[in-house]
C-alpha positions as CSV (number, residue, x, y, z in Angstrom):
1,M,-14.6,17.5,-9.3
2,N,-11.4,17.6,-10.8
3,G,-12.6,14.6,-13.2
4,S,-13.2,17.2,-15.8
5,N,-9.6,18.6,-15.8
6,F,-7.4,17.6,-18.5
7,Q,-4.2,16.3,-18.3
8,I,-1.2,17.6,-20.4
9,E,1.8,15.7,-21.3
10,Q,4.6,18.2,-21.9
11,Q,8.7,17.8,-21.9
12,C,10.8,19.8,-19.9
13,P,12.0,22.3,-22.2
14,Q,15.5,22.3,-20.3
15,C,16.4,18.6,-20.2
16,G,13.2,16.8,-22.1
17,A,12.1,14.8,-19.1
18,P,8.2,14.2,-19.4
19,I,5.9,16.1,-17.3
20,I,2.1,15.9,-16.5
21,L,0.2,19.1,-16.1
22,D,-3.3,20.0,-15.1
23,E,-5.2,21.9,-17.5
24,A,-5.1,24.7,-14.8
25,D,-1.1,24.9,-14.2
26,R,0.6,27.7,-15.2
27,I,4.0,26.9,-13.6
28,L,6.0,24.0,-15.0
29,S,8.3,22.5,-12.5
30,C,10.7,19.7,-13.5
31,K,11.7,17.7,-10.7
32,F,14.8,15.8,-12.6
33,C,16.6,19.2,-13.6
34,R,14.6,21.7,-11.3
35,T,13.7,24.0,-14.0
36,R,10.7,26.2,-13.2
37,V,9.2,28.2,-16.3
38,Y,5.7,29.9,-16.6
39,L,3.6,28.9,-19.4
40,A,2.1,32.2,-21.2
41,T,0.0,32.9,-24.6
42,E,-1.6,35.8,-25.8
43,D,-5.0,34.3,-26.0
44,H,-6.1,30.9,-25.8
45,F,-4.1,27.8,-24.7
46,R,-4.5,25.2,-27.5
47,F,-4.1,21.4,-27.2
48,Y,-4.5,18.2,-29.3
49,I,-5.4,14.6,-28.8
50,P,-2.6,12.6,-30.3
51,P,-3.6,10.1,-32.9
52,A,-3.1,6.5,-33.3
53,E,0.4,5.3,-34.3
54,G,1.0,4.0,-37.9
55,I,-0.9,6.4,-39.9
56,S,0.9,7.3,-43.2
57,E,-1.4,9.7,-44.2
58,T,-1.7,13.2,-43.8
59,V,-3.3,14.0,-40.3
60,Y,-5.7,17.0,-40.2
61,F,-6.6,18.3,-36.7
62,I,-10.0,19.6,-36.2
63,P,-10.6,22.7,-33.7
64,Y,-13.0,22.6,-31.1
65,W,-13.9,25.4,-28.6
66,R,-14.0,24.1,-24.9
67,L,-15.9,26.3,-22.1
68,K,-15.7,25.4,-18.6
69,G,-16.7,27.5,-15.4
70,L,-19.6,28.6,-13.4
71,S,-22.7,30.7,-14.6
72,Y,-24.5,33.1,-12.1
73,A,-28.0,33.7,-13.3
74,I,-29.4,37.0,-11.8
75,K,-33.1,36.9,-11.4
76,A,-35.8,39.2,-9.8
77,H,-35.6,37.6,-6.3
78,D,-32.4,35.5,-6.1
79,I,-28.9,34.8,-7.8
80,S,-28.7,31.0,-8.9
81,Y,-25.4,29.3,-10.3
82,T,-24.7,26.4,-12.0
83,Y,-21.3,24.5,-13.2
84,F,-20.7,24.2,-16.9
85,D,-18.4,22.2,-19.1
86,A,-19.0,22.2,-22.9
87,N,-17.1,21.9,-26.0
88,F,-18.3,22.4,-29.3
89,I,-16.8,22.4,-33.1
90,S,-15.0,25.6,-34.5
91,F,-15.0,24.4,-38.0
92,D,-17.5,25.2,-40.8
93,S,-19.2,21.8,-41.2
94,S,-22.4,20.4,-39.8
95,L,-21.3,16.8,-40.8
96,L,-18.6,16.6,-38.2
97,P,-19.2,15.5,-34.8
98,Y,-20.3,18.6,-32.8
99,S,-18.7,17.8,-29.8
100,L,-15.8,15.7,-28.5
101,G,-18.0,14.4,-25.6
102,L,-15.8,12.8,-22.8
103,R,-12.7,12.0,-25.0
104,P,-10.5,14.8,-23.9
105,Q,-10.9,13.7,-20.1
106,A,-10.3,10.4,-21.0
107,M,-6.9,11.0,-22.8
108,K,-3.8,12.7,-22.3
109,L,-3.6,16.0,-24.3
110,K,-0.7,17.9,-25.5
111,F,0.3,21.2,-26.4
112,V,-0.1,22.5,-30.2
113,G,3.3,23.5,-31.4
114,N,5.1,20.6,-29.8
115,S,8.2,19.3,-31.9
116,D,6.3,16.1,-32.5
117,N,3.4,17.7,-34.1
118,K,2.6,16.0,-37.5
119,G,0.0,17.1,-39.5
120,K,-2.3,20.2,-40.5
121,F,-4.0,22.4,-37.6
122,I,-6.8,23.6,-39.2
123,A,-7.3,27.1,-37.8
124,S,-9.8,27.9,-35.3
125,F,-12.8,30.6,-35.4
126,H,-10.7,33.4,-33.4
127,M,-13.1,34.9,-31.1
128,K,-12.9,36.6,-27.6
129,E,-14.4,35.2,-24.6
130,E,-16.8,37.5,-24.0
131,N,-18.1,36.8,-27.8
132,L,-17.9,33.0,-27.2
133,L,-20.0,33.4,-24.1
134,K,-22.6,35.8,-25.5
135,N,-24.8,33.4,-26.8
136,F,-23.9,30.5,-24.6
137,K,-26.8,30.1,-22.2
138,T,-26.8,27.7,-19.4
139,Q,-29.7,29.2,-17.3
140,P,-32.7,30.2,-19.6
141,G,-35.2,32.9,-17.9
142,A,-32.2,34.7,-16.4
143,D,-32.6,38.7,-16.3
144,Q,-28.8,38.5,-17.0
145,E,-26.1,36.0,-16.9
146,V,-22.7,36.4,-15.4
147,F,-19.8,33.8,-15.9
148,I,-17.0,33.8,-13.4
149,G,-13.5,31.5,-13.5
150,E,-14.5,30.4,-17.2
151,T,-11.8,28.7,-18.9
152,A,-11.6,28.9,-22.7
153,S,-9.3,26.6,-24.9
154,V,-9.2,25.0,-28.1
155,I,-8.9,21.3,-28.6
156,Y,-8.1,19.7,-31.4
157,T,-9.2,16.2,-32.5
158,P,-7.3,14.3,-35.4
159,V,-8.8,12.7,-38.7
160,Y,-7.1,11.3,-42.0
161,C,-8.4,10.5,-45.3
162,A,-8.0,7.3,-47.1
163,Q,-9.7,5.5,-49.8
164,G,-12.1,8.0,-50.3
165,R,-13.3,8.2,-46.7
166,I,-12.6,10.3,-43.4
167,Y,-11.2,8.4,-40.8
168,D,-11.1,9.3,-36.9
169,A,-7.2,9.2,-36.2
170,I,-7.6,7.4,-32.8
171,L,-10.0,4.6,-33.5
172,K,-8.9,4.0,-37.1
173,K,-12.5,4.1,-38.1
174,P,-14.4,5.9,-40.7
175,L,-16.8,8.8,-39.8
176,D,-20.5,8.7,-40.8
177,L,-20.5,11.7,-43.0
178,Q,-23.2,10.8,-45.3
179,N,-21.4,10.4,-48.6
180,K,-20.0,13.5,-48.4
181,D,-16.2,12.6,-47.4
182,A,-15.0,14.3,-50.5
183,E,-16.5,17.7,-49.6
184,I,-15.1,17.4,-46.1
185,E,-11.5,16.5,-47.3
186,Q,-11.4,19.3,-49.9
187,A,-12.5,21.6,-46.9
188,L,-9.8,20.4,-44.8
189,I,-7.2,20.8,-47.7
190,S,-8.3,24.5,-48.4
191,S,-8.8,25.9,-44.7
192,P,-5.9,27.9,-43.1
193,E,-3.4,26.4,-41.0
194,E,-3.2,27.3,-37.4
195,K,0.3,28.5,-36.2
196,W,0.6,28.3,-32.4
197,R,3.1,27.4,-29.8
198,V,3.4,27.9,-25.6
199,D,6.0,30.0,-24.7
200,F,8.2,29.5,-21.4
201,F,9.7,32.4,-19.2
202,P,11.9,31.7,-16.5
203,L,10.4,32.6,-13.1
204,L,13.0,35.6,-12.1
205,C,11.8,38.9,-10.7
206,P,12.2,41.5,-13.0
207,D,13.1,43.9,-10.7
208,C,16.1,42.0,-8.4
209,G,16.2,39.0,-10.6
210,A,15.5,36.5,-7.8
211,D,13.8,33.0,-8.1
212,L,9.8,33.7,-8.0
213,P,8.3,31.0,-5.6
214,G,4.6,30.0,-6.4
215,E,2.1,27.2,-6.6
216,K,1.5,25.6,-10.0
217,D,-1.7,27.3,-10.5
218,A,-1.0,30.6,-9.3
219,L,-1.5,33.7,-11.3
220,I,0.2,36.6,-9.2
221,L,3.7,35.8,-8.1
222,F,5.3,37.2,-5.0
223,C,9.1,38.1,-4.7
224,D,10.5,37.3,-1.3
225,N,13.5,39.5,-1.8
226,C,12.4,42.9,-3.1
227,H,8.7,42.3,-2.0
228,S,7.0,42.9,-4.9
229,A,4.2,41.0,-7.1
230,W,3.7,40.2,-10.4
231,N,1.3,39.1,-13.1
232,P,3.5,37.0,-15.4
233,S,0.4,36.5,-18.0
234,N,0.0,37.5,-21.7
235,K,3.9,37.1,-22.1
236,N,5.2,39.8,-20.0
237,F,5.5,40.5,-16.2
238,T,3.2,43.3,-15.2
239,K,3.8,44.8,-11.8
240,V,0.6,44.2,-9.5
241,K,-0.1,46.8,-6.7
242,F,-0.6,45.1,-3.6
243,L,-1.7,45.9,0.2
244,T,-1.7,44.0,3.4
245,W,-3.8,44.1,6.4
246,Q,-1.0,43.4,9.1
247,E,-1.8,41.0,11.6
248,K,0.7,39.8,14.7
249,G,0.8,36.4,16.0
250,D,1.3,32.8,15.1
251,N,-0.8,30.6,12.6
252,I,-1.8,33.6,10.4
253,I,-2.2,32.7,6.7
254,Y,-3.0,35.9,4.2
255,L,-6.0,35.3,1.7
256,P,-5.9,37.5,-1.6
257,F,-8.6,39.6,-2.4
258,W,-9.4,42.1,-5.2
259,Q,-10.2,45.5,-4.3
260,L,-11.7,47.6,-7.1
261,K,-12.7,50.9,-7.4
262,V,-15.1,50.7,-10.1
263,K,-17.2,53.5,-11.8
264,V,-20.8,52.7,-12.2
265,S,-22.8,54.4,-14.8
266,G,-26.4,55.0,-14.1
267,I,-26.3,54.9,-10.1
268,Q,-24.6,57.1,-7.6
269,L,-22.0,54.9,-6.1
270,E,-19.0,56.7,-5.3
271,S,-18.7,56.4,-1.4
272,Y,-19.7,54.2,1.5
273,A,-22.5,56.4,2.2
274,D,-24.0,55.8,-1.4
275,L,-23.8,52.2,-0.8
276,I,-25.5,52.7,2.5
277,K,-28.4,54.2,0.6
278,V,-28.6,51.7,-2.1
279,A,-28.3,48.6,-0.2
280,N,-30.3,50.1,2.9
281,L,-27.7,49.1,5.2
282,P,-28.4,49.4,9.0
283,K,-26.1,52.0,9.5
284,A,-26.2,55.5,11.0
285,P,-25.5,58.2,8.2
286,V,-22.5,59.7,9.6
287,E,-20.4,62.4,8.0
288,V,-17.4,60.1,7.9
289,W,-19.2,57.8,5.4
290,T,-19.4,60.2,2.9
291,Q,-15.4,60.6,3.0
292,T,-15.0,56.8,2.8
293,P,-14.6,55.6,-0.7
294,F,-16.6,52.7,-2.0
295,Y,-14.6,49.7,-3.2
296,F,-16.1,46.1,-4.8
297,C,-14.2,43.3,-3.2
298,A,-14.0,39.8,-4.4
299,P,-11.7,36.9,-3.6
300,A,-8.7,36.2,-5.8
301,F,-9.1,32.5,-5.3
302,K,-11.6,30.1,-6.5
303,V,-14.0,28.9,-4.3
304,N,-17.6,27.2,-4.5
305,P,-20.0,29.7,-5.7
306,A,-22.1,30.2,-2.8
307,L,-19.3,31.1,-0.6
308,F,-17.6,33.2,-3.4
309,L,-20.6,35.2,-3.6
310,R,-21.1,35.6,0.4
311,W,-17.4,36.8,0.7
312,C,-18.1,39.4,-2.5
313,R,-21.0,40.6,-0.5
314,Q,-19.3,40.8,3.0
315,L,-16.4,42.5,2.0
316,T,-18.1,45.0,-0.2
317,S,-20.6,45.9,2.6
318,T,-17.8,46.5,4.9
319,P,-16.0,49.9,5.0
320,A,-12.7,49.7,3.4
321,P,-10.0,49.6,6.0
322,N,-7.8,52.6,6.6
323,D,-4.6,50.9,8.1
324,L,-3.6,48.9,5.0
325,T,0.0,49.0,4.4
326,A,2.5,48.0,1.3
327,D,4.5,46.0,3.8
328,F,5.1,42.3,2.5
329,P,3.9,39.6,5.2
330,A,6.2,37.4,6.6
331,Q,3.5,34.6,6.9
332,K,2.2,32.4,4.2
333,I,0.2,33.8,1.4
334,H,-2.5,31.9,-0.1
335,P,-2.0,31.8,-4.2
336,A,-4.3,34.1,-6.4
337,T,-6.0,31.9,-8.9
338,L,-8.7,34.4,-10.1
339,P,-7.7,37.2,-12.3
340,E,-8.7,41.0,-11.9
341,N,-10.8,40.9,-15.0
342,E,-12.9,38.1,-13.3
343,A,-13.3,39.9,-10.2
344,L,-14.6,43.0,-12.2
345,K,-17.5,40.7,-13.5
346,S,-18.4,39.6,-10.1
347,S,-19.0,43.5,-9.2
348,L,-22.4,43.1,-11.0
349,L,-23.5,40.1,-9.1
350,T,-22.7,41.8,-5.7
351,L,-24.5,45.1,-6.7
352,A,-27.7,43.0,-7.7
353,S,-27.6,41.2,-4.7
354,L,-27.1,44.2,-2.3
355,I,-29.7,46.5,-4.0
356,A,-32.4,46.8,-1.6
357,D,-35.2,47.7,-4.0
358,K,-35.3,44.9,-6.6
359,R,-38.5,45.9,-8.2
360,N,-36.9,47.1,-11.3
361,L,-33.8,45.2,-11.0
362,A,-33.5,43.8,-14.5
363,E,-34.3,47.0,-16.4
364,L,-31.5,48.9,-13.9
365,L,-29.0,46.3,-14.5
366,S,-29.2,46.4,-18.1
367,S,-28.6,50.2,-18.1
368,L,-25.7,50.0,-15.9
369,H,-21.9,49.9,-17.3
370,L,-18.9,48.9,-14.9
371,T,-15.5,50.8,-15.7
372,L,-12.6,49.8,-13.8
373,E,-10.7,52.7,-12.5
374,D,-8.2,51.2,-10.4
375,S,-7.4,47.9,-8.3
376,S,-5.2,46.5,-5.7
377,L,-4.7,42.9,-4.6
378,V,-5.2,43.1,-0.6
379,L,-3.7,40.3,1.8
380,H,-6.4,39.7,4.3
381,P,-5.1,37.9,7.6
382,F,-6.9,34.8,8.9
383,K,-6.2,32.8,11.9
384,I,-5.6,29.0,11.2
385,S,-7.6,26.6,13.3
386,A,-8.1,22.7,13.3
387,S,-10.7,22.8,10.2
388,E,-11.7,26.7,10.0
389,L,-10.1,29.9,8.6
390,V,-11.3,33.1,10.6
391,H,-10.7,36.5,9.6
392,T,-8.8,38.3,12.2
393,K,-10.2,41.7,12.1
394,I,-13.8,41.3,10.9
395,G,-14.5,37.6,12.5
396,F,-16.1,36.1,9.2
397,G,-15.0,32.4,8.9
398,M,-14.2,29.8,6.0
399,E,-14.0,26.1,6.3
400,I,-10.5,25.0,5.3
401,S,-11.8,22.1,3.3
402,A,-13.9,24.8,1.0
403,L,-10.3,26.4,0.6
404,N,-8.8,23.5,-0.7
405,M,-11.7,22.3,-2.9
406,G,-11.5,25.4,-5.0
407,A,-8.4,24.3,-6.5
408,Y,-10.5,21.8,-8.5
409,L,-13.1,24.6,-9.8
């Protein structure tokens, strides 16, 4: 499954040693000088395919959008899903190749803005991810399509102009542009240039200055010294509110789940009693449920889509625990690799799967608007066995292999 992941060549910002990163990596660790920094950008990461050696002409780098993730299709009676991994040109020309095909998987990429960049990087069409995905359909016939865990990035491929032709700068072979090479060359010369570089931030706790440990793909970092949690994305460190469902004993691992307080316009869903009515849950209507706030829940880590949706349903349909604490667990914490905004998008999937009366589901979903009011990262305790993790409070299980494979989604 990780065959679709790209590898990126990067030099250590401290000692210059070569490092190979996976596209999902956000923490760069150098085994030579032991530098650990976080990779950050305000929007999308940008990579390029290096051109061949020995090209004296100006190299132009043409941008392609790359989208990868999971698509969930909400239909009248079920929710289906599919993986997608696509790239398409982000330059106004119908003559250049529409897609890069499998070339990015077969070659090591580099970050745009490296010191060895030579040539002109053509500015891509700057679009937000939701706008990119708006017209990107993977499952025709769906009442609504929700994209979870998608990765959006820009990949540049090199070309150059020689003897009146446009050449692929990797193969050094002319492109078939139907005798319009001069037109394409003029468009490349006149296009605005992209100015971008990846930023490196030292992994130090903003509160106490201690080193922040974390797996290479972790999006939330926990400080062992002052017991705080941080989101270092978007070029700053934002404090994350977290709670722990504490458990005593050995062989315990804590898995992170997002607990979201969401305002749903168009339907009454403020308390757990409201969920019992909407989902027709087999529970007696007691007064305590009217005082129990309703939360959407979703895994804060990547896992296969069927299991992801099952955990969303199970934890959302379970009353929020009243014994959560702000204590820092002494045991191991599994890395959080799915951001809060992705968990929010899963709320629509969870709601669609829980609604009991699905006769007018499509019309209902199109009228709903979900607004995030509050969020917490809740650490749930799981008992480790030989091949399975079992939630110590509610008894649900998860295969360890499924959790490990989620790193490659």
